[in-house]
C-alpha positions in Angstrom: -47.8 74.3 64.6 -46.4 75.3 60.8 -42.7 75.1 61.7 -43.2 71.8 63.6 -45.2 70.4 60.5 -42.4 71.7 58.2 -39.6 70.1 60.6 -41.6 66.7 60.2 -41.8 66.8 56.8 -37.9 67.7 56.7 -37.2 64.8 58.9 -40.2 62.4 57.0 -38.0 63.3 53.6 -34.5 62.5 55.1 -35.6 59.0 56.5 -36.8 58.1 52.5 -33.7 59.8 51.4 -31.8 57.9 53.8 -33.5 54.6 52.8 -33.1 55.1 49.6 -29.5 55.9 49.5 -29.0 52.5 51.6 -31.2 50.2 49.2 -29.0 51.6 46.0 -25.7 51.2 47.9 -26.9 47.9 48.8 -27.7 47.3 44.7 -24.1 48.8 44.3 -22.2 46.4 46.1 -24.1 43.6 45.7 -24.7 44.3 42.2 -28.4 42.7 42.6 -31.2 43.2 40.5 -33.8 42.7 42.4 -32.1 45.1 44.9 -30.9 47.5 42.0 -35.2 47.2 40.3 -36.3 47.5 44.4 -34.3 51.0 44.7 -35.8 52.0 41.2 -39.4 51.4 42.7 -38.8 53.3 45.6 -37.6 56.3 43.6 -40.4 56.1 41.7 -43.3 55.6 44.3 -41.7 57.9 46.9 -41.6 60.5 44.2 -45.3 60.3 42.7 -47.4 58.7 45.4 -50.5 60.8 46.7 -48.9 61.0 49.6 -46.1 60.1 51.8 -48.2 57.5 53.8 -49.0 56.0 50.4 -45.9 55.9 49.0 -44.6 54.5 52.8 -47.1 51.6 53.0 -46.3 50.8 49.3 -42.5 51.0 49.4 -42.3 49.2 53.1 -44.0 46.8 51.6 -41.7 46.3 48.7 -39.1 45.8 50.9 -40.6 43.3 53.7 -41.4 40.7 50.3 -37.6 41.1 49.2 -36.5 40.3 52.6 -39.0 37.8 53.2 -37.9 36.5 49.7 -34.1 36.6 50.3 -34.9 34.9 53.5 -36.3 32.2 51.9 -33.6 31.7 49.5 -30.8 31.6 52.3 -33.1 29.3 54.0 -33.1 26.9 50.7 -29.5 27.7 49.9 -28.3 26.4 53.5 -31.0 23.4 53.1 -29.1 22.3 49.8 -25.8 23.1 51.1 -26.3 20.5 53.9 -27.6 18.0 51.2 -24.8 18.7 48.9 -22.0 18.4 51.7 -24.0 14.8 53.0 -24.1 13.8 49.7 -20.7 14.5 48.7 -19.3 13.2 51.5 -21.2 10.0 51.2 -20.5 10.1 47.5 -17.3 10.5 47.3 -16.6 7.7 50.3 -18.1 5.5 48.2 -16.1 6.3 45.3 -13.4 5.3 47.0 -14.6 2.4 48.2 -15.6 1.4 45.4 -12.3 2.2 43.7 -10.1 0.2 46.5 -12.7 -2.9 46.3 -12.5 -3.0 42.5 -7.8 -2.6 42.5 -7.7 -5.2 45.0 -10.0 -7.6 42.9 -8.1 -6.8 39.9 -5.0 -7.7 41.6 -6.9 -10.9 43.1 -7.8 -11.2 39.6 -3.9 -11.6 37.7 -2.7 -13.6 40.6 -5.5 -15.9 40.6 -5.3 -16.4 36.4 -1.0 -16.1 37.2 -1.5 -18.9 39.0 -4.4 -21.1 36.8 -1.9 -20.7 33.7 1.2 -21.3 36.0 -0.6 -24.5 37.3 -1.7 -25.3 33.4 2.1 -25.3 32.4 3.1 -27.5 34.7 0.3 -30.0 33.7 1.5 -29.9 30.0 4.9 -30.1 31.1 3.9 -33.0 33.4 2.0 -35.0 30.8 4.9 -34.6 28.1 7.6 -36.1 30.9 4.5 -38.8 31.5 4.3 -39.2 27.4 7.9 -39.9 27.6 8.1 -42.0 30.7 5.8 -44.2 28.7 7.1 -44.6 25.7 10.1 -45.6 26.9 8.6 -48.0 29.2 6.9 -49.3 26.1 10.7 -49.6 24.2 12.2 -51.2 27.4 8.8 -53.8 27.3 10.0 -54.4 23.5 13.4 -54.7 23.9 13.2 -57.1 27.0 10.8 -59.4 24.9 13.0 -59.5 22.0 16.4 -60.0 24.2 13.7 -62.7 26.9 13.3 -64.3 23.6 16.2 -64.7 21.9 18.2 -66.0 25.6 15.6 -69.0 25.5 15.9 -69.8 21.8 20.1 -69.4 22.8 19.4 -71.2 26.0 17.6 -73.9 24.3 20.4 -74.9 21.4 23.0 -74.2 23.7 21.6 -77.0 26.1 20.8 -79.1 23.1 24.2 -79.0 22.7 25.5 -79.7 25.8 23.2 -82.8 26.5 24.2 -84.3 22.6 28.2 -83.3 23.7 27.9 -85.2 26.9 26.1 -88.1 25.6 29.0 -88.4 22.7 31.5 -88.1 25.7 29.6 -91.2 27.6 29.1 -93.1 24.6 32.8 -92.7 23.3 34.2 -93.4 27.4 32.1 -96.4 27.3 32.6 -97.8 23.9 36.8 -97.1 24.4 36.6 -98.6 27.7 35.9 -102.1 26.7 38.2 -104.8 25.7 38.3 -105.6 21.6 40.2 -108.2 19.6 40.2 -105.6 16.6 42.4 -103.2 18.4 45.5 -102.9 20.1 45.6 -101.5 23.5 47.7 -98.4 22.0 45.6 -97.4 19.4 42.4 -97.9 21.7 43.8 -95.2 24.5 45.1 -92.6 21.4 41.8 -92.6 19.8 40.2 -92.0 22.6 41.7 -89.6 24.6 42.3 -87.1 20.8 38.3 -87.5 20.3 37.2 -87.4 24.0 39.3 -84.4 25.0 37.9 -82.4 21.8 34.8 -83.4 23.1 35.2 -82.2 26.6 36.7 -78.9 25.4 33.7 -77.9 23.3 31.2 -79.3 26.3 33.2 -76.5 28.5 32.8 -73.7 25.6 28.8 -74.7 25.7 28.5 -74.7 29.3 30.8 -71.3 29.5 28.0 -69.6 27.1 25.3 -71.0 29.1 26.4 -69.6 32.0 27.4 -66.1 30.6 24.4 -65.7 28.6 22.2 -66.7 32.2 24.0 -64.2 34.0 23.6 -61.8 31.3 19.7 -62.1 31.1 19.5 -62.5 34.9 21.3 -58.8 35.0 19.1 -57.7 32.1 16.0 -59.2 34.2 16.8 -57.4 37.5 17.6 -54.1 35.4 14.6 -54.2 33.6 12.6 -54.9 36.6 14.2 -52.3 38.6 13.6 -49.5 36.2 10.1 -50.7 35.8 9.6 -50.1 39.3 11.0 -46.7 38.9 8.9 -45.7 36.2 5.6 -47.4 38.0 6.3 -45.3 40.9 6.9 -42.2 38.9 4.0 -42.8 36.6 2.0 -42.8 40.0 3.3 -39.8 41.0 2.9 -37.6 37.7 -0.3 -39.0 37.4 -1.2 -38.0 40.8 0.5 -34.3 40.0 -1.3 -34.1 36.9 -4.6 -34.9 38.7 -4.1 -32.5 41.8 -3.1 -29.8 39.5 -5.8 -29.9 37.0 -8.1 -30.1 39.9 -6.4 -26.4 41.4 -6.0 -25.3 38.0 -10.0 -25.8 37.6 -10.9 -24.4 40.9 -8.6 -21.1 40.2 -10.5 -21.0 36.4 -13.7 -21.0 38.4 -12.5 -18.6 41.1 -11.2 -16.0 38.1 -14.3 -16.2 36.9 -16.6 -15.2 40.1 -14.3 -12.5 40.8 -14.1 -11.2 37.2 -18.4 -11.5 37.5 -18.0 -9.3 41.0 -15.6 -6.8 39.4 -17.6 -6.3 36.5 -20.2 -5.2 39.1 -18.5 -3.4 41.3 -16.9 -1.3 38.2 -20.3 -0.9 36.9 -21.6 0.3 40.8 -18.3 2.6 40.3 -19.3 3.8 36.9 -22.4 5.1 38.2 -20.8 6.3 41.2 -18.7 8.3 39.6 -21.2 9.8 37.2 -23.4 10.7 40.0 -20.7 12.6 41.7 -20.2 15.0 38.2 -23.6 15.3 38.4 -23.9 16.6 42.0 -20.1 18.4 41.9 -21.9 20.1 38.8 -25.4 20.7 40.7 -23.7 21.8 44.3 -20.9 24.0 42.7 -21.8 27.6 42.6 -20.6 29.6 40.2 -19.0 32.4 40.3 -20.0 32.7 44.0 -19.2 30.4 46.7 -22.0 29.2 48.6 -20.4 31.0 52.0 -19.9 34.4 49.9 -23.5 34.1 48.7 -25.1 33.8 51.7 -22.8 36.6 53.1 -23.9 38.8 50.2 -27.6 37.7 50.9 -26.9 38.9 54.8 -25.9 41.9 54.1 -28.7 42.7 51.9 -30.8 41.6 54.6 -29.4 43.5 56.7 -29.2 46.5 54.7 -33.0 46.3 53.6 -34.0 45.8 57.2 -31.8 49.3 57.8 -33.8 50.8 54.8 -36.7 49.8 56.9 -36.3 50.8 60.0 -35.6 54.2 58.3 -38.3 54.9 56.9 -40.5 53.6 59.8 -38.4 56.4 61.8 -39.8 59.3 59.0 -43.1 58.2 59.8 -43.4 58.3 63.1 -41.4 61.2 63.1 -44.0 62.5 61.0 -47.2 61.4 62.7 -46.9 63.6 65.6 -46.5 66.5 63.7 -49.4 65.9 61.3 -51.6 65.6 65.0 -50.4 69.0 66.1 -51.3 70.7 62.8 -55.1 69.1 63.0 -55.3 70.3 66.6 -54.1 73.8 66.0 -56.9 73.9 62.8 -59.3 73.2 64.9 
């Protein structure tokens, strides 16, 4: 009947208006250009299509296409979000790992370099001490040689003098001990005792001097040998320390060079990771919306578009029976 057709048409128009209202509200709420453009095109198609059926089909296609597009974007964004989360976590962990390694290596390099420098200082001091020791020993050797030469010369002179004195004393005693008509007994005794006594005093002084310089020489030789032995032991110890510490310093220098090479490589890796992390952060940071806000907005748009599509479809369903009844009545 005509009334039913009018009611159906009214229901269809109401459904179109409801669908359009839903889309416009979505456009205003989400400030989406795509939804705003859809609302504008829906208005044009619903107003200017030759029939509601033609306009409905075109509007339905537009809504379905936009829903498909939004769902695809949501899926792509979800995939990108998963990728970004994974890469950011891994890159951050790698940055922290490399940062810790670089810090530890820096500390180790400082410690190794400090130990190397300390050993080199100790070696320099040992070499200085060793030089002073060798110089002191050389001076001792020179002085001992001079003292030994002087002793040998003085000893020879004293021994020669003693031999002469002893021979003179012996000769005089033998001479004055003989009988002689030229001298009285008294004259012999007086002359012999005076000369011999004088010579014996000289002999005693010479013997005493010889004993003294011999004792002094022996003491000097003992002191020299004792100090030379100490110097020899000290020289051996210092040379051993110099050899060991030089070897240790060389090993530490090599270790420091290797650590510096490792540090350089890790620093380059760290710089690369930091640069990649900065790029990744810029790529994965959504401004002004966060991923969650974008997904929420997109889900709301999709749900709203599906609601608008359902409203349009309900209008078409209400119009279809009415069209059938009108055709039957005409027949």
